[in-house]
C-alpha distance (Angstrom), angle and dihedral (degrees) to the residues before:
residue distance angle dihedral
M1 . . .
T2 3.80 . .
V3 3.79 110.4 .
L4 3.81 130.6 -171.8
K5 3.80 106.8 -130.4
T6 3.79 107.0 170.8
I7 3.80 136.0 50.2
D8 3.80 88.6 -121.9
E9 3.82 91.1 55.9
L10 3.80 90.5 46.5
E11 3.81 94.6 50.5
K12 3.80 92.6 46.5
H13 3.80 90.2 50.6
Y14 3.82 94.5 50.9
G15 3.79 101.3 33.7
P16 3.81 130.9 -143.4
V17 3.81 125.5 -21.5
G18 3.81 115.9 -111.1
E19 3.80 120.0 -118.2
A20 3.81 93.6 -114.7
S21 3.80 90.6 56.7
L22 3.79 89.6 58.7
I23 3.80 105.5 38.4
K24 3.82 93.5 52.2
V25 3.84 91.4 68.6
T26 3.82 116.6 97.1
D27 3.80 134.8 167.5
H28 3.81 93.1 -132.7
L29 3.79 141.6 28.9
T30 3.77 111.7 -76.2
S31 3.80 118.0 -156.6
A32 3.82 90.4 -94.7
Y33 3.81 94.0 46.9
R34 3.80 89.5 48.2
Q35 3.82 90.3 56.4
I36 3.80 90.3 52.8
V37 3.81 93.5 49.9
D38 3.81 91.1 47.5
K39 3.82 90.0 56.3
S40 3.82 96.3 44.8
C41 3.81 115.1 102.3
F42 3.83 92.1 168.5
C43 3.78 137.0 46.9
T44 3.77 140.4 150.0
L45 3.81 120.7 -117.0
S46 3.81 116.0 -149.8
T47 3.80 121.1 -165.9
V48 3.78 137.0 169.9
G49 3.80 131.3 -141.9
P50 3.81 141.9 159.6
E51 3.81 91.6 -78.2
G52 3.81 93.4 50.7
L53 3.79 137.9 -97.7
D54 3.79 132.5 -22.7
C55 3.80 131.0 -166.3
S56 3.79 117.0 -168.9
P57 3.83 129.7 -173.8
R58 3.80 114.4 -126.7
G59 3.78 125.7 -167.8
D60 3.78 138.8 163.2
A61 3.80 142.8 176.3
G62 3.77 95.5 -91.9
P63 3.81 125.6 -9.6
V64 3.80 110.1 8.3
V65 3.81 89.4 -143.4
R66 3.78 133.8 29.2
I67 3.79 118.7 -131.2
K68 3.79 108.4 -129.0
D69 3.81 94.3 176.4
P70 3.83 135.9 -29.2
R71 3.81 91.4 -74.5
T72 3.81 102.0 34.0
L73 3.80 133.5 70.1
L74 3.81 128.6 -174.8
M75 3.82 120.0 -150.3
P76 3.83 119.4 -173.9
D77 3.80 113.6 -139.9
R78 3.79 101.2 -133.5
R79 3.80 127.5 -167.3
G80 3.81 115.2 -56.1
N81 3.78 141.7 143.0
N82 3.84 95.8 -60.2
R83 3.81 92.7 -120.5
I84 3.85 85.8 120.2
D85 3.82 90.3 -168.4
S86 3.82 92.5 153.8
L87 3.79 93.1 48.0
R88 3.80 93.0 47.7
N89 3.79 88.6 53.7
I90 3.81 94.7 47.7
I91 3.81 90.7 52.8
R92 3.81 89.8 56.6
D93 3.82 100.9 31.4
P94 3.82 118.1 17.6
R95 3.82 96.2 -159.4
V96 3.82 112.9 119.0
S97 3.79 138.0 171.0
L98 3.81 126.7 -159.4
M99 3.80 128.7 -163.3
F100 3.80 115.0 -165.5
M101 3.80 119.4 -156.6
I102 3.82 127.9 -173.0
P103 3.82 119.8 -167.1
G104 3.80 109.0 -111.1
W105 3.83 94.8 19.0
N106 3.80 113.1 104.5
N107 3.79 96.2 -158.3
V108 3.79 126.5 72.4
L109 3.79 129.3 -148.8
R110 3.78 117.7 -132.6
I111 3.79 124.7 -161.2
N112 3.79 124.8 -174.7
G113 3.77 123.7 -170.6
H114 3.76 144.4 107.0
A115 3.78 131.2 -75.3
V116 3.78 145.3 -155.5
I117 3.81 128.7 -162.4
S118 3.79 114.3 -120.6
V119 3.81 126.9 -162.9
D120 3.80 93.7 174.7
P121 3.84 105.8 152.6
A122 3.80 94.9 -136.3
Q123 3.78 92.0 48.7
L124 3.80 92.7 48.7
A125 3.81 90.8 48.4
S126 3.81 91.1 53.0
F127 3.83 89.9 63.2
V128 3.82 98.6 50.8
M129 3.81 114.3 146.9
E130 3.80 121.3 -174.5
G131 3.79 89.0 -12.7
K132 3.80 94.6 -53.0
E133 3.78 128.8 112.3
P134 3.80 123.1 -147.1
R135 3.80 114.4 -106.7
S136 3.81 89.8 -120.0
V137 3.79 142.8 -15.0
I138 3.79 122.5 -122.0
E139 3.80 108.7 -140.7
I140 3.80 111.1 -157.4
T141 3.79 125.0 -163.5
I142 3.80 110.0 -154.5
E143 3.79 119.2 -128.5
E144 3.81 98.9 162.6
A145 3.80 133.3 15.1
Y146 3.80 124.9 179.5
F147 3.78 141.0 144.1
Q148 3.80 120.3 -115.2
C149 3.80 126.3 -128.4
A150 3.82 114.0 -92.9
R151 3.81 97.2 -130.8
A152 3.82 96.3 96.5
L153 3.81 94.9 53.9
M154 3.80 91.1 41.6
R155 3.81 91.7 52.0
A156 3.80 90.0 48.6
D157 3.83 91.3 45.1
L158 3.77 82.2 -142.9
W159 3.79 100.6 173.9
N160 3.80 96.6 45.9
T161 3.81 104.5 117.8
E162 3.81 90.8 -159.9
S163 3.80 90.2 65.3
Q164 3.82 96.0 50.9
I165 3.79 116.3 125.5
A166 3.79 112.6 -104.3
K167 3.79 119.4 -122.0
G168 3.79 108.2 -90.7
D169 3.80 95.8 27.6
L170 3.81 91.8 102.8
P171 3.81 131.4 43.9
T172 3.80 115.8 -92.9
P173 3.82 121.9 -121.6
G174 3.79 89.0 -105.6
Q175 3.81 91.8 52.9
I176 3.80 90.9 48.4
M177 3.80 92.9 53.0
Q178 3.80 94.3 42.7
E179 3.80 89.3 53.9
I180 3.80 88.5 55.0
K181 3.83 95.4 42.6
D182 3.80 115.9 26.2
S183 3.81 94.6 -158.1
F184 3.83 92.9 55.5
D185 3.83 112.3 109.4
G186 3.79 99.1 -131.6
S187 3.81 96.0 169.6
T188 3.80 93.1 57.1
Y189 3.80 91.4 44.3
D190 3.81 91.5 53.9
A191 3.81 93.8 43.3
D192 3.82 92.6 51.9
W193 3.80 97.3 39.3
L194 3.82 101.5 89.9
Q195 3.79 94.6 50.2
R196 3.81 91.0 43.5
A197 3.80 90.9 51.2
K198 3.80 93.0 48.9
G199 3.79 90.0 54.1
S200 3.80 94.8 47.4
M201 3.82 103.6 35.5
W202 3.78 94.9 117.5
């Protein structure tokens, strides 16, 4: 196996960076980047901690984050599984990375920065949904914002509805867990899931 081991080897192998790949990077939300964030109801949140990396899906009814100012985003931490892997990491290492995706748009917007976890009562109250506050709000200070080339999503044909996986073509969560633990009642878990999710969405 031939392996690239140094940055110099890597850069020689790939060649120079194009101008467009450099000028698109900003340390704040431009007007165009702001429009993209305002239309994004889904993103991934990547964090790093002593145990390694974590990447968590984040979604909301409307913008997944609120723009506080051109360098600050607010992300409510809605109901989940209480593993709080992302939050544990942020406490110990504030570096975060977000990737915003919008159905039908072949580019993605990436934001790198650092975060803190706020439990300010007024801030929590400002994110109430169906009478419920988030447990916390992740406040992200932007260090880099840039859009990503569309080739990956185009190669994957990601937004083509004709290529969507049919229901039943993949194992269910209950089947996955029952395979790992024989005594787990996967059928009941799957049967109850939709109603349980509706009652604990926020």
